Each structure stands twice: as C-alpha cells, then as structure tokens.
C-alpha positions as CSV (number, residue, x, y, z in Angstrom):
1,M,31.0,-240.9,-24.1
2,G,31.4,-243.7,-26.1
3,R,33.1,-244.6,-29.7
4,A,32.5,-243.2,-33.2
5,P,29.8,-245.3,-34.8
6,T,30.9,-248.4,-37.2
7,G,29.2,-251.4,-38.6
8,K,26.1,-252.5,-36.9
9,P,24.6,-249.8,-34.4
10,T,25.4,-250.6,-30.9
11,S,24.2,-249.1,-27.5
12,F,27.5,-247.7,-27.5
13,D,26.9,-245.9,-30.9
14,I,23.9,-244.0,-29.4
15,A,25.6,-243.4,-26.4
16,Y,28.5,-241.8,-28.7
17,L,26.1,-239.6,-30.4
18,A,23.8,-238.4,-27.7
19,G,26.9,-237.7,-25.7
20,V,26.0,-239.9,-22.7
21,S,27.2,-243.1,-21.2
22,Q,26.3,-246.4,-22.2
23,P,24.5,-247.4,-19.2
24,T,22.3,-244.2,-19.5
25,V,21.3,-245.5,-22.9
26,S,20.4,-248.8,-21.4
27,R,18.2,-247.1,-18.7
28,A,16.3,-244.9,-21.1
29,L,15.8,-247.6,-23.6
30,R,14.0,-249.7,-20.8
31,G,12.3,-246.6,-19.5
32,D,13.9,-245.8,-16.4
33,K,12.5,-243.1,-14.7
34,S,16.0,-242.0,-13.7
35,V,16.6,-240.5,-17.0
36,S,15.2,-237.1,-17.7
37,D,12.5,-237.0,-20.5
38,A,14.7,-234.8,-22.8
39,T,17.7,-237.1,-22.7
40,R,15.4,-240.1,-23.1
41,Q,13.6,-238.7,-26.3
42,K,17.0,-237.5,-27.6
43,I,18.2,-241.5,-27.3
44,E,14.6,-242.8,-28.8
45,K,15.5,-240.8,-31.8
46,I,18.9,-241.5,-32.3
47,A,18.3,-245.2,-32.0
48,R,15.2,-244.9,-34.6
49,E,17.8,-243.0,-37.0
50,L,20.1,-245.9,-36.7
51,K,17.5,-248.5,-36.8
52,Y,18.7,-250.0,-33.6
53,T,16.9,-253.0,-31.8
54,V,17.9,-254.2,-28.4
55,D,19.6,-258.0,-28.3
56,K,16.9,-259.1,-26.1
57,N,18.4,-262.5,-25.6
58,A,21.7,-261.0,-24.7
59,S,20.1,-258.7,-22.2
60,S,18.6,-261.8,-20.5
61,L,21.7,-263.4,-20.1
62,R,23.5,-260.5,-18.6
63,T,20.2,-259.8,-16.2
64,Q,19.1,-263.0,-15.8
65,R,15.6,-261.6,-16.8
66,S,13.2,-262.9,-19.3
67,N,12.1,-259.1,-20.3
68,T,8.5,-260.4,-20.1
69,I,5.6,-259.4,-18.1
70,A,2.6,-261.7,-17.4
71,L,-0.6,-260.1,-17.8
72,L,-3.4,-262.3,-16.0
73,F,-6.9,-261.9,-16.7
74,F,-9.4,-263.4,-14.2
75,E,-12.9,-264.6,-14.9
76,D,-15.6,-262.3,-14.5
77,P,-19.5,-262.6,-15.8
78,T,-19.9,-261.2,-19.0
79,P,-22.9,-261.0,-21.6
80,D,-20.6,-263.2,-23.9
81,E,-18.5,-266.1,-23.6
82,S,-15.2,-263.8,-23.2
83,M,-15.7,-264.1,-19.5
84,I,-13.3,-260.7,-19.2
85,N,-14.7,-257.3,-18.4
86,P,-15.0,-255.2,-21.2
87,F,-13.0,-252.4,-19.2
88,F,-10.0,-254.9,-18.7
89,L,-10.2,-255.4,-22.6
90,A,-10.3,-251.6,-23.2
91,M,-7.1,-251.6,-20.6
92,L,-5.4,-254.0,-22.8
93,G,-3.9,-251.5,-25.5
94,S,-2.9,-249.1,-22.9
95,I,-0.7,-251.8,-21.1
96,T,0.7,-253.1,-24.3
97,R,1.8,-249.7,-25.1
98,A,3.4,-249.0,-22.0
99,A,4.9,-252.5,-22.1
100,S,6.8,-252.0,-25.7
101,K,7.5,-248.5,-24.8
102,R,10.1,-250.6,-22.0
103,G,11.2,-252.9,-24.9
104,L,9.2,-255.9,-22.8
105,D,7.3,-258.3,-24.4
106,L,3.5,-259.2,-23.2
107,L,2.5,-262.6,-22.0
108,I,-1.4,-263.0,-21.8
109,S,-3.2,-265.1,-20.0
110,F,-6.4,-266.2,-18.9
111,Q,-6.3,-267.7,-15.5
112,Q,-9.4,-268.8,-13.4
113,M,-9.3,-268.6,-9.6
114,E,-8.8,-272.0,-8.8
115,N,-5.8,-272.4,-11.0
116,D,-1.9,-272.3,-9.4
117,W,-1.4,-269.3,-11.2
118,H,1.0,-268.1,-9.0
119,T,3.6,-270.4,-9.4
120,Q,3.6,-270.5,-13.4
121,Y,5.1,-267.2,-14.3
122,Q,8.0,-265.8,-12.1
123,D,8.8,-268.9,-10.4
124,S,9.2,-270.7,-13.8
125,H,11.2,-267.7,-15.2
126,R,8.6,-267.4,-17.7
127,A,8.0,-263.5,-16.6
128,D,9.7,-261.1,-14.6
129,G,6.3,-259.8,-12.8
130,L,3.0,-260.2,-12.9
131,I,0.0,-257.5,-13.7
132,L,-3.3,-258.6,-12.0
133,L,-6.6,-257.8,-13.6
134,G,-9.9,-258.8,-12.0
135,Y,-10.1,-260.8,-9.0
136,G,-14.0,-261.0,-7.9
137,D,-14.6,-261.3,-4.3
138,Y,-11.5,-259.8,-2.7
139,T,-11.8,-261.6,0.6
140,L,-10.9,-265.2,-1.4
141,Y,-8.4,-263.2,-3.8
142,E,-6.4,-261.6,-0.7
143,E,-5.0,-265.2,0.6
144,R,-3.4,-265.1,-3.1
145,L,-2.0,-261.8,-2.8
146,Q,-0.5,-262.8,0.6
147,Q,1.0,-266.1,-0.9
148,L,2.8,-263.9,-3.6
149,A,4.0,-261.5,-1.5
150,R,5.3,-264.0,1.2
151,Q,7.4,-265.8,-1.8
152,G,8.8,-262.5,-3.2
153,T,7.1,-262.2,-6.3
154,H,7.0,-259.1,-8.5
155,F,3.4,-258.0,-8.9
156,V,1.0,-255.2,-9.1
157,R,-2.9,-255.4,-9.7
158,W,-5.7,-253.1,-10.6
159,G,-7.9,-252.4,-7.6
160,S,-9.1,-250.4,-4.7
161,V,-6.2,-248.5,-3.3
162,R,-6.0,-248.6,0.7
163,D,-3.6,-248.1,3.2
164,D,-3.9,-252.0,3.9
165,N,-3.2,-253.1,0.3
166,I,-0.9,-256.1,0.0
167,G,1.8,-255.2,-2.6
168,A,1.4,-252.7,-4.9
169,T,-2.2,-251.6,-6.3
170,I,-3.0,-248.7,-9.2
171,G,-6.3,-247.5,-9.0
172,S,-9.0,-244.9,-9.6
173,D,-10.0,-242.6,-7.0
174,N,-13.5,-244.8,-6.3
175,F,-14.6,-242.5,-3.3
176,G,-13.9,-239.1,-5.6
177,A,-15.9,-241.0,-8.4
178,G,-18.8,-241.7,-6.3
179,R,-18.9,-238.1,-4.8
180,T,-18.5,-236.6,-8.0
181,A,-21.5,-238.8,-9.6
182,G,-23.4,-237.9,-6.7
183,E,-22.9,-234.4,-7.0
184,H,-23.9,-234.2,-10.5
185,L,-27.7,-236.1,-9.5
186,V,-28.1,-233.6,-6.8
187,E,-27.4,-230.9,-9.4
188,I,-29.9,-232.0,-11.9
189,G,-32.7,-232.1,-8.8
190,C,-32.4,-235.8,-7.7
191,K,-33.4,-236.3,-3.9
192,R,-33.5,-240.0,-3.7
193,V,-30.9,-241.9,-5.1
194,A,-30.6,-245.7,-5.5
195,F,-27.0,-247.5,-5.9
196,L,-26.6,-250.8,-7.6
197,G,-23.3,-252.9,-6.7
198,Q,-22.4,-255.1,-3.9
199,A,-20.6,-252.4,-1.5
200,D,-18.8,-254.5,1.4
201,E,-15.6,-255.9,2.1
202,H,-15.8,-258.3,-0.8
203,Y,-15.9,-255.8,-3.7
204,P,-13.5,-252.9,-2.3
205,E,-13.9,-250.6,-5.0
206,F,-17.8,-250.8,-4.9
207,A,-18.1,-249.7,-1.4
208,D,-15.9,-246.9,-2.4
209,R,-17.8,-245.9,-4.7
210,Y,-21.1,-246.0,-2.5
211,A,-19.4,-244.1,0.1
212,G,-18.2,-241.3,-2.2
213,L,-22.2,-241.2,-3.2
214,G,-23.3,-241.0,0.2
215,A,-21.0,-238.4,1.2
216,A,-22.3,-236.0,-1.4
217,L,-26.0,-237.1,-0.7
218,E,-25.0,-235.8,2.7
219,A,-23.2,-232.7,2.1
220,A,-26.3,-231.6,0.3
221,G,-28.4,-232.6,3.1
222,L,-30.1,-235.6,2.0
223,D,-30.6,-238.7,3.6
224,V,-28.7,-242.2,2.4
225,D,-31.2,-244.5,2.4
226,D,-29.7,-248.4,2.6
227,T,-32.8,-249.5,1.6
228,L,-32.0,-248.1,-2.1
229,Q,-28.7,-250.3,-2.2
230,A,-28.9,-253.3,-4.1
231,D,-26.0,-255.9,-4.6
232,A,-24.9,-256.6,-8.0
233,L,-22.0,-257.9,-9.9
234,T,-20.3,-256.6,-13.1
235,S,-23.1,-257.9,-15.4
236,E,-26.2,-256.7,-17.1
237,E,-28.2,-259.6,-15.8
238,E,-27.1,-258.6,-12.1
239,G,-27.9,-255.0,-12.8
240,Y,-31.2,-256.0,-14.4
241,A,-32.3,-258.1,-11.3
242,A,-31.1,-255.5,-8.8
243,A,-33.1,-252.9,-10.7
244,R,-36.2,-255.2,-10.7
245,S,-35.7,-255.8,-6.8
246,L,-36.0,-252.4,-5.9
247,L,-38.8,-251.8,-8.6
248,D,-40.8,-254.5,-7.3
249,A,-40.4,-253.7,-3.7
250,N,-41.7,-250.2,-4.3
251,R,-39.0,-248.5,-3.5
252,T,-39.2,-244.6,-5.0
253,F,-35.9,-243.0,-6.6
254,D,-35.3,-240.6,-8.9
255,G,-31.7,-241.3,-9.6
256,L,-29.7,-244.2,-9.7
257,F,-25.6,-245.0,-9.6
258,A,-24.7,-248.2,-11.0
259,A,-21.2,-249.2,-10.0
260,S,-20.0,-250.4,-13.5
261,D,-21.8,-249.6,-16.9
262,L,-22.6,-253.2,-17.5
263,I,-24.8,-252.9,-14.2
264,A,-26.3,-249.9,-15.5
265,T,-27.1,-251.0,-18.9
266,G,-29.2,-253.8,-17.0
267,A,-30.7,-251.3,-14.9
268,L,-32.0,-249.2,-18.1
269,R,-33.9,-252.1,-19.3
270,A,-35.7,-252.7,-16.3
271,L,-36.9,-249.5,-16.0
272,A,-37.7,-249.5,-19.7
273,E,-39.8,-252.7,-18.8
274,A,-41.5,-251.1,-15.8
275,G,-42.5,-247.7,-17.4
276,K,-39.9,-245.4,-16.2
277,S,-38.5,-242.7,-18.7
278,V,-34.3,-241.9,-18.4
279,P,-33.8,-239.3,-17.6
280,G,-37.4,-238.1,-16.8
281,D,-38.3,-240.5,-14.2
282,V,-34.9,-241.7,-13.1
283,A,-31.4,-240.2,-14.1
284,V,-28.8,-242.8,-14.6
285,I,-25.0,-242.9,-14.1
286,G,-22.9,-246.1,-14.8
287,F,-19.2,-246.2,-14.1
288,D,-16.5,-247.5,-16.5
289,N,-17.2,-245.5,-19.9
290,I,-16.9,-248.8,-22.0
291,P,-17.7,-248.3,-25.4
292,A,-21.2,-249.9,-25.4
293,A,-22.1,-247.0,-22.5
294,A,-22.5,-244.3,-25.9
295,L,-25.1,-246.8,-27.5
296,T,-27.3,-247.6,-25.0
297,A,-30.9,-245.9,-25.3
298,P,-30.6,-243.2,-23.9
299,P,-26.8,-242.8,-24.0
300,L,-25.3,-243.5,-20.7
301,T,-23.8,-240.6,-18.4
302,T,-20.6,-242.4,-16.9
303,V,-17.3,-242.0,-14.9
304,M,-14.4,-242.5,-17.0
305,Q,-11.1,-244.0,-15.5
306,D,-7.7,-243.1,-16.9
307,M,-7.1,-245.6,-19.3
308,R,-3.5,-244.3,-20.5
309,G,-2.5,-243.6,-17.2
310,A,-3.4,-246.9,-15.9
311,G,-1.4,-248.8,-18.3
312,E,1.8,-246.5,-17.8
313,A,1.1,-246.7,-13.5
314,L,0.9,-250.2,-13.7
315,L,3.8,-250.9,-15.8
316,A,5.9,-248.5,-14.1
317,S,5.6,-250.1,-10.8
318,L,6.3,-253.5,-11.6
319,V,9.4,-252.2,-13.5
320,E,10.5,-250.5,-10.5
321,Q,9.8,-253.7,-8.3
322,I,11.7,-255.8,-10.7
323,D,14.9,-253.1,-10.6
324,G,14.8,-253.4,-6.8
325,A,12.5,-250.6,-5.5
326,D,9.6,-250.8,-3.0
327,A,6.3,-251.5,-4.7
328,T,4.5,-248.1,-5.2
329,S,0.8,-247.7,-5.3
330,R,-1.0,-245.2,-7.0
331,T,-4.5,-243.5,-7.2
332,L,-5.3,-242.3,-10.6
333,P,-8.4,-239.3,-11.0
334,T,-11.5,-240.2,-12.8
335,T,-13.8,-237.9,-15.4
336,L,-17.7,-237.5,-15.2
337,V,-18.7,-238.2,-19.0
338,K,-22.3,-236.4,-19.3
339,R,-25.0,-238.0,-22.1
340,A,-28.5,-238.0,-22.2
341,S,-29.4,-240.4,-19.3
342,T,-28.9,-237.4,-16.7
343,G,-30.5,-235.3,-19.4
344,D,-27.1,-233.8,-20.5
C-alpha cells in the first residue's frame, strides 16, 4: 500500500500512511466520488499534516489537462454597470469553494453573447471545461449550446432542467418554487395574484415559476388570470414598468409573485408610488434571495435557491464529463424565506 515517507511528501507517502493505493489518493484529492467520504477525509487530513500540495504541472503533463475550469458570465441588465446578475455573483463563492476542494483553478471571464466564446477555452486548452451562468433569451442561446455539444466540449450550465436539455444542466425546482410561492399567497388570503416575468420559451425558468404559481392557484380553486401576467426581465426598471402596466390598466390584484428579486424591488417602488401598501393591499414575493432582498421596504419575502449545493453540483457534473462519464443534470430544492412583504 505504498512506501514509508522520506523527504518531500508525495502522494505515495499519503497512500502509505492512509493504507490505500496511490491512485486512490489521486482520486480522493481531486474530489472523485468513487472514493468514500471517510477515506477522502482521512487522506485529506494526512495531506494537510504533511503539508502536501499537488504538482499541477506534472499532473497536467500526465493527463493532458489544464486543471482549470472556465466560468463564463454573460450580460444581464443590472442597476449598476456590472451587467452580471447579483444572484450569479453570490453563486461565485460556492463555485470557487467547490473548485478549490478538487484542486482546480478557476478562470473567470465575462463574455458577450455575440463573441465567439465557445472556441476560446477548451479548444485552446486554456480550460478543461466550461461553467455557463446567465444566458438571456434561451432561443438564441440554444444554438451555441448545440455547437458546444457537436464539438464535444465539456460544459455544464445553470438553467431550467428539462428532458430536452442540451448537455448537462443544473438548476432549481422552478415549478415547485412557483407552487410554494402561490400556496403561501393563498394561505395569507390572496385571491388575485399577478406574475411579473416573461413566461415563455425565451425564458424557461420564468415560465416554470409561472406554471407552478398557476398550479397552486388552481388547486385552491382560484382563477389563473393571464391579464395579470406582465413581461419583465431581471432588472428593477423592468419590474417597475411591468407593475406600472398592470396598475395603469386598472388590473386588480392582492398578491404579486415576481420572477426575480430585482423585478420585485422595482414592483415595490411602483406600488408605493401608486399608494398601495405592502402587504396590506398587495402581498409581494420575489425570487433568488439576493442580499438586497432583506433591505427593501418592507423586507422582501422571497424564494432562496441552494447556493452551496449549486456550486458543488455544477463542478461535480463537469468533472464527471472530463473524466469520461456522461453529462448529468440535477434539480435542486428551494426554500421560501418569509419576510414582511407578505406579513411575516
């Protein structure tokens, strides 16, 4: 099971002390799921005690890998100049921890949709695979995913998990989240619920959230009024405009579910300008639980996605592909965080 430790610590020294083979040590230190948690923890403890570090250059030469993952953000309308959805910025920490746990470097880049980003990373051996966050109109983005799949690029994206997904997709249970939001609004007495978000094939995550809301309303014997759905993308200004469109059209509603917290924040401003109290006149729920959600007036009830689980699942799916396995998609649960905007 290895040799007695001498000189600079090696993976063979760890194998000797752990009572396992050297390949088992290598698999454990790169986060391979074929190694049990108990064995991996034992190996990691010994590695820390020996102050062992992976020789990434030697590993790359042996495996023809860069040991680098490329994380690509795409443009998203935001109130500042970052053009990156704050939810994805919050997810960055989770992805970074998951990559570090596997001894992988993370190359972070901001890519515009019109750029030829799909040829710049794996094809040029700058990265072994891609994590894609944010995409805008899915009907335009889908063509790029098909191209990645055709050329055999290892990639995983955050998005709506469906049977017809191209490649590996990790995402939240958007339908279940919409249903949970709807059930909460029904529980507190709402009868007519508006939805702000573009709910069609262009934005499938929003569409799933709207479908879940509809299922909750129908289960409670309430009508799903399509005139209470107003298109909005993920920005405060679009949320404000969508809410204003309903108010200006004299649509009556006592509950509102926004497809994102940014949309909900804009809606809160529109409701305040119209003299509507929250939650007295209209109860409001957002989605994402970005840090600003707790700072709105009133603090926003929202759906929290599994940030820590998201980073781990994205990395696990991508590493599986790099190691030769099939792409694996996964749906993660969500949690309703109740605050004052629904009277909680």
